[in-house]
N, C-alpha and C positions, 0 to 999 in steps of 0.2 A: 724529297720528303715534304709532305704537306705541312703547312703551318697550322698550329693549334688556334682555334677561335678563342674569343674572350669569354666563352661560356664556361662555368665552373664544371659542368659534367664532362666536357671534352678534356679539360685539364686533368680531371680525376682519372679519366680513361687512360691518358698518357702515362700517369704515374703508375696505374695498375699494370699496364703492359710493361712498364719498365721493370717491375718486380720479376717478371718472367725472363727478362733478358739480362738481369744483373750478373748472372754467372757466366755469360758469354761475352762480357765486355773485353776490351783490349787488355791483354796480359802485360805486366810490367817486364820490359826487356832488361836483359842483363846490363848493368851499368847505368840504367836510366834513373835520373835523379827524382823527377816528379811523377807521382801517380797520375795517369791520364784518365779522365772520366768522360764517357760518352754523354750526350745530352740526356738520354733516357736514364742512364745510370745516375747522373747528377740529380734528376728529378726523384729517383727512388731514394737517393741519399738524403735529400732535403725533406722529402715527404710532402704531403699536401699543405701542411702548415707552413713549411719553409717556402714553398712556391708562392703561397698566398702572401706571405710577408714580403718577398721580393717583388712580386707583381704588383702588390698593393702599393709599395713604395714608388714603383715606376709609373704606375697608372694613376697615382694620386687618390686611391680609394681607401687608404688607411686612416682617413679622417683629416679634416681641415680645420684650422682655427679661424674664427671670425674676428677681424680687427677693424676698428673704426666703422662699425655698423655695415660691414660688407661681408658677403659670403665668399670672397676671394681670399686666397692666401697672399702673403706678401709678394711672392714671386709672380703669382698669377696677376696680381693687380699691376705689376710693373711690366711684365713681358707678355701678358695675354693668356687667357685660359686655353684657347684652342691650340696655340702653338706649343704650350707646355705639354698638353695631353698627347698630341701627335708625336712629340719628341720622345716621351716616355714609352709609348707603345712600340715605336720603331726600335728603340734600344732593347726592349725586352725580346721582341721577335728576332732581332739580330743575334742576341745571346743564345736563344733557344735553337736557332738554326746552325750554330757553329758545330763543327765536327767534334771538337774536343773542348773540355774545360779542365783546368789543372787545380787541384787542391793543394794549397801552400800555406805556409806561415808568413807573417809579415817579415820576419827575419830572413826568410829565404828569398823573398822578392828583392830585398835590399842588396843581396849579393848575386842576383841574377844578372849575368853579363851579356847574354844573347837572348833576350825575350822574343817571343813570336807574336806579332800583331794579330795573327789569326786565332790566337788562343784567348779564352777568358780565364783569368786567374781567380779562383775562389779562395779567399782568405778564411782560415778556420780558427784564428785566435778568438778565444772566448770574449764576447761582448764587442768584438771588432769584425765579425763575419761580414762577408759581402764580396761582390764581383769587382775585379779590377781589369782594366785593359791597358796594354802598353801603347803609348802614343809616340810614334817615331818622329812626329813633327814638332815635339815640344822639347826644348833644351833649357828652359828658364824657370819653370814653375818650382816653387819652394816646397820641400818635403814638410807636410804638416801632420803626418801619421794617419790622419783621418780620411782625407779625400785625395791626397797626392803622396805617392811614395817615390823616392829617388834611390836608385841602386848605386853601388859604389863606383860604377863607371858612368853615372849620369843619365841612366835610362829612367824615363818618367812613366809611372803607372797611375792611372786615373780610376777612382772608384766610380762605378755605375750606380747612380741613385736618382731618386725623384726629387721632390721639393723638400724633403725632410732629412736633416742630418741628425745623427745621434752622438751625444757628447762622448760616450764611451769609445767611439771609433778613434778618438784622439788621444787615448791612453790614460784616461782618468782611472784612478784606483778606488776612490770612494770607500776608503777603509777606516776613516777617522784618524789616520796617522800620516799618510803620505800627503805632501803638499801638492794639490792639484791645480795650482794657479796657472801654470803654463799650459797644461792640457785644456783647461776650461777656456782660457783666453784664446787659444788657438781655435777651439771649436766655435767660439763666438765670432771670431774674425771670418772664419770660413763660411759661417751661416748668414752673413749679410746678404740680403736678397732672398733668403730662404727661411725655413722653419728649423729650429733646433729643439730636439727632444732630449730632456735630461732625465735619465732613468733613476729610480730610487737607489740609494747607496747600498753596497753589499753589507757593510758593517758600520754602525755608528753614524757617520756623516761624511760629506765632502768637506775637506779642509782646504781653505784657499785664502789668498791675499786679495788685494784690491783688483776688481774686474771692471773692464770698460765694455759697455754695450754699444754695438755699431748701429748705424741707421738701417732701415729696411729689414727688420728682423721680427719674426714671431718665435717666442720661446715658450715651450710647454714643459712643465715638470710632471713627472709621474707622482701620483698621490703618495704622500708619506716621505717625500724627499726632504732631507735636511742639509742645508749649506751653512757651514760655520766658518767665521773669520779666524784667521790666525790671531794670536794674542799680541802681535807686535805691529798692528797698524799705527802709522805715525800720528801722534797727537800734538806735535810741535809745529806751530805755524812758521812760515806760510805753507809748508808741505803737509797739509792734512790729508789723511787717507780715509776712504770709506770702503765698505764692502762692495757695493754695486754703484758704478758711476754711469749715469745716462747723461752725457755731457755734449751739448751742442750737436744733437742728432735729431733725426726726424723718423716718424713712422716706426714706433716700437710697440709691440704687443707682448705682454708676459702673462701667462695663465699658470698660476701656481698649483691649482687643483688641491688647495689646502696645505701645500708644502710650507716649510719654515726656513727663513734665513735669520741667522742669529749670531751673537758673539758670546764669548765667555765673559760675562759682565764683571766678574771678580777681577779680571785682568785690566779693566778700564775704570779705575777709581779716581782718575784725574782727567781734567779737560772736559770738553763737551762737543767735540767735532767728529767723533767716530760714529758716523751714521750707517745705517743698513743700506737704504736707498737714497742716493743723491741725484735728483733730477735737476739739471742746471742748463739754462739756455736752450731747452729742447722743445720740440713741437710734435703734437700727435702721439702722445704716449698713453698707453692703457695698461694698468696693472690690475689683475683680477685674482681673487681667491688665493691670497698669499699672506703669510704672517711675517712681520718684521719685529723681532723680539730681542731683548737683553742687550741692547747696544750701549756703547759708551757715549752716545749722543742722542740722535733722533732715529725713530723707526723709519720715517719718511721725511725727506727734505726737498722743498721745491723752491728754487731760486736761480742763482747764476754764478755759483762758486767756480772760479777759474774759467768762466765762459766769456766769449766775446759777444754773446747775445745777452742783453740785460734783463730778460724775463723769459719765462716759459709760456707756451701757448697750447691750449687744447690738451689738458691733462685730465685723465680719469683714474680714480682709485675706486674700485668696486669690490665689495665683499672682502676687504682686507682687514687685517688685525695688527695692532702694535701693542705689545705688552712688555712691561718691566724695562722700559728704556730709561736712560740716565737723564736726559734733558727734556725731551718731548716725544709724544707719539708721532706727531706731525708738525713740522714747521713750514709755514708759507711765507716767503719773502717777496717774491715778485712774479705775478702770473696774470695772463689775460685768457680766461677760460679754464676754470677748474671745477670738475664735478667729483664730489666725494660721496659715494652712495653705499649705504648699508655697511659702513665700516665701524670698527670699534677701537678705542684708544684707552688703554687701561694701565693702572699701576705704575705710572711714571714716578721715578724717585731717584735722586742723586744730586742734581745741580739745577739751580733756578733757570727757568720758571717752573719746571717740573709739572707741566700741564699736559692734558690729553692732546689738545691742539693749540698752537700759538700762531696767530696770523700777525706778523710783525715785520714790516718793511725796514730795510736798512738805510734808506735815503729818500729824498723827495721825488726822485725820478722813478722809483719802483712803482709797479702797477698792482693794484688789487681790484681787478675787473672781472665781472661775470663769474663770481665764486659762489658755488652752491654746495651746501652740505645737506644731504637728504637721508633721513632715517638713520642717522649715525648716533653712536653711543660713546660717552666718555665717562669712565667710572674708576673710582679708587685711586685717583691721581693725587699726589701730595699738593700740587698747586691747583689751578683751575681745571674745569672740564674743557670748556671752549673759551679761549682768551683771544681778544683782539687788542693789540697795543699799537697806538698811532703816534708815537713820539716823533718820528722822523718826517712823515709827510707834511706838506705845507699847503697854503692856499694856491700855490703854483703847481701843485701835483694834480694829476688827473683824478677826477672824482672816483670814489670807491664804490663798489657794488658787491655786497656780501649778503647772502641769504642762508639762514639756518631753517630748514623745513622738517618738522616732525622729528627733531632730534631729542635725545634724552641724556641726562647726566645723573650720577648718583655717587655719593660718598667722596666728593672732592672738597677742597676748601670752599670755593664758590662754584656754582654750576656754570654760569655764563658771565664773563666779565668783559665789558667794553670800556677800554681804558685810554686816557691821556690824549684825546683830541685837543689840539691847541687853540689858543685865542688868536683872533685877528689874522695877521699875516701867516701865522702858523696853523691856521684852521683849514684842514683838508675838507673838501665838500663831498657830497654823495649820500649814500644811505646804507645802513645795516638793518636788515629785517630778521626778526625771529618769529616764526609762524608755527603755531601748534607745538611748541617745544615744552618739555617737562624737565624740572629740576627736583630731585628727591633726596632727602636725607643729607643735604650738604652741611658742612660744619658751620658755615655762616649763612650768607644769603643765597637764594637760588639764582637771582638775576641782579647783577650790580653794574652800575656805571660809576667809575672812579675818575675824578679830575677830567671829565670830558666836557669841554667847553660848549656852550650854547652856540658859539660861532661855527663849530665843526659839524661833521656829518650827522644827519638825523638818525636816531634809533627808533625803530618801530617794533613794539612788542604786541603781537596779535594772537589772542587766545592762548597765551602761555600760562602754565600752572607751576607753582612751587609747592611741594608737598613735604611737610614735616622737616623743614630746615632748621637752622640754628641748633644743631645737635650738640655743640659745645656749651650751650646754655649761657651765652654772654650777651644779655639783652642790651647792655650799654656799650658794647664794643663800638668804637667810633666809625668803623667801616662796614660792619654787618648790622649793628643796631637792633638785633632781634627782629629783623625784617626779612620778608620773602623777596621783595623788590626794593632796591635802594639806589638812590642817586646822590652822591656826595663827593668829597675830595680827600686826598691824602696829603700830608704835609710836604712830602718831597716833590709834589707836582702842584704848585700853586696856580690857580686859574683866576682870572678876573670875573668870569661868569660861567656857570655850568647850567646845563639843561638841554633843550631841543630834543625831547623824547616824548613819545606818545605810547600810552598803554591802552590797548583796546580789548575789552572782554577778557582781561587777565584775572587770575584767581590765586589767592593765598589760602592754602589748606593746612590744617593741623588736626590730625585724627588721634593723637596720642592721649593716653590716659592722663598724663601730666603734660599739658601743652607748654611748648617752649617759644613759639612765635608770639611776639608782643604787638607787632605792627605789620600790616599787610604791605603797604606802599609808603616808603619814606623818601622825603626830599629834605636832606639834612645839610645844614651849614656847619662845616668844621673849622673854617678860617674866616677870612674877610671877603670871601667871594660872594657875588650875587647869584641868585637862582632864578632862572627865567625860561619861559616857553616850555612848559610841561603840561600834558593833558592826560586825564584819566577818563576813559569812556566805558561805561558799563562794567567797571571792575568790581570784584567781589572778594569777600573773605568768608571762610567757612571753618567753624570749629575753634575752640580754645579761647573765646572771649577776646580775640585780637582786635585792635583798632583797624578800621579801613585805611585811613590816611594818617601820616605824621608829617606835617609840612611846616618848614621853617617860616616864621612870620615875615621875613624879608623877601620871600619869593614873589616874583612878578610874572605877569602874563600867564596866569594859571587858568586851567579850564577843567572842570569835572562835571560829568553828567552820568546819571544812573537812573534807570527805570526798573521798578518803582524807586522813588527817592528813598535813600537811607534816612533813618530817623534818629535824632538825638534829643533827648528830653532834659530840660533844666528845671528841676523842682525848686531851685533857689537861685538867687542872683549870682552872676559871674561874668566871665569874659568869653566871647566867641573867638575861636582860633581858626586858622586855615585848615586845621585837621578836619573841620566839618564843612569844607567847601562843597557846594552842591547838595547839601543835606536839607531835609525838612526839620526845622528846629521848633520844638514845642515847649509848653510849660506844663506838660502832663506830670501829675503827681505833686504839684505845688499846693500849698495850703494858704497861700497869700500872694501878694504882689511879687513879681519877678522882674528885676532890672538886668538887662544884658548889655554889656559894652562891646561895640563892634570894633574890629581891628581897623587900622588905616586901610582904606579901600585900595585895591589893586585891579588893574584892567582885567576883565573877563571873570572875576570872582563873583559867584552868585550864592545867595542864601534864600531859602524859603522859610518864613516864620508863620506858625499856625497856633491859634489860641485853642488849646485843648481843655484846660481847667478854667472855671468861671472867675478868674482873677485878673487883675490888671497885668498886662504883659508889655513892658516898655523896652525900647531900643534906643541906645544913646551912642553918639559918635565919640571919637577921640577928640581931645581939646583942639580947637581951631578947625575942625572938619564939620561937615554937615551932610544931611540928607536933602537932596533937591526935591522940592514939592511945588505944586502950583501956587502955593502961598509963600514961596521963597525957601531959602535954606533953613533947615531946622536941625538943631543938635540933639533933639529927642522926639520920638513919636511913640504912640502906644494905643492899646485898646483893651477892654475887658469883656468883649462880646465873643462868646464861644462860636467857633466856625469862621471867624475873621482870619484872613491871611494876607501876606504881602511878600513880594519877591523883590529883592534888592540886587542891583548889579554894580560892581565896582568900576570906577573910572580911573584913568591914568593920572588925573589931577588929584587923587586922594579923596574925592567926594563919592557919595552913593546916590544912585538914581533909582527911581521906582519903576520896575518893569510892569508889574501888575499889582492890583490891590482889590481885595474883597472886604467890604465894610470900611468904616472910617477909622484910620489910624492917626489922623492929623489933629484930633481934638486935644 
């Protein structure tokens, strides 16, 4: 008999000719237990679709998943594309050239005492269909229902398949009632080195306990699949259970195609460790297009729980969602290489911190390296949208590297919070960057730095915008202060000095009919701490009559520059504060002499003074301080000539020096 080619028209001809021969197939003999099918009769029984499914699986044409930027499957990347394809083709041709195939149930194979190695056994159980061969040379393989069956007298039957296994082969019920833990775990174990396809549930959802993902696996869910944890995952330490454990493994790719993994949150009202995904001590893990909802802990956790490896490496979350989780949408503990792209973390509520994302190492040896959040959203969380908490790292820790790029927050307590970098020996180094990020309608501030020492990692805010924040309308709240951007302290975390932040081209916006933002950018002293090394470059406020800056008078090493210069007019005498650092200060609107008292000079602080009205405009220093001039130090200078101007620069010794001068201010 000639072998069929790989062309679809020849396969179709074989099936058509099989229709004409179906009635002439081998008749069942008296006493014969199994119905025997000829090759052509089997083709007719399967139909073109069935043949395509079988051949597709064997030839690898049913679709492949791309993992880690490769177009190879997990198996192909390990064993080689050419070898795998040749093996599948040979297996298919061998099956098609057999004289007979036997249609059986799984239950019948398990009681088959004298199998024939020359036969192909076609299992007909619903959702478990497929070819099996008897392997007379195997006496050790364990029955797993899906790919290996063992008869009562120890005969081993092996499923013929390509690179993809199907979870239902292993006996999953997916009916919302049956506990599928064993079947799913068996499928996962068998799929190591291969791809596992998880079909959509028949009714309700898959019900399962804790599952462990092996190395070298690609998992794909059928769209609409729902996996739900049992209500009894352990929440008592140290034996905490999660729904999915990716523990100390490598090369894992999971594509959910929009599927959802969840818990019955009403059953998890205590504790905080019942996570959906726990990625611990693992490397090269990609999760895509999957939802992690309603957990008793985190939607996603990245760290080293129960792992011998103290950090994860090269982790990707792409197009994922975490909604209505108890503690966090995502917790990041220790990782070198994390990309979170186009993900959303929403409605976290239950136990602190209750944030969309919390980046919070547990110890000084933990790593926060090469972390990138790209076009992610955090909204509706009881706590922060994106939270970075650095209580545990120290100066001995490796420098941190975290970037939020084009991310958005809305409707959280604060949008973005960078918290608790320590002083001196407790000061971790590195940098946190927020680039083109937006915070909207936050209860308090859009962007906050709380008790973050100037000794610790630098924070850079670049083109960030806060829109319509302070929705609780508490302008004197000590930590929000009616500000879009605030740097201050909390009593529970005392710092010697706070600062080391740069705001570049950032903007505070209030478009509401009744504006609620009072201050765009605040540098606020709440305790005895110093405030140092903060820069505002071309920052802006828009709408609502808000002040551009609110800066504590004890602040040091300040820098502010904006073009064109913001203007503040004094129509009567008063004191100049750091709120107007970098401003052009005039006497516009005055009807007589104006005397302004300068603050004690601080390094890098500049003011420009301009005579707008034709009256004497005088500048005087604090007692014991002076303005350095060619004629010596002076405690007061002034002029009444319209158009005259002077730029003063603060020095670290508390004196003022003249940077430039138009007209004579020294008379």
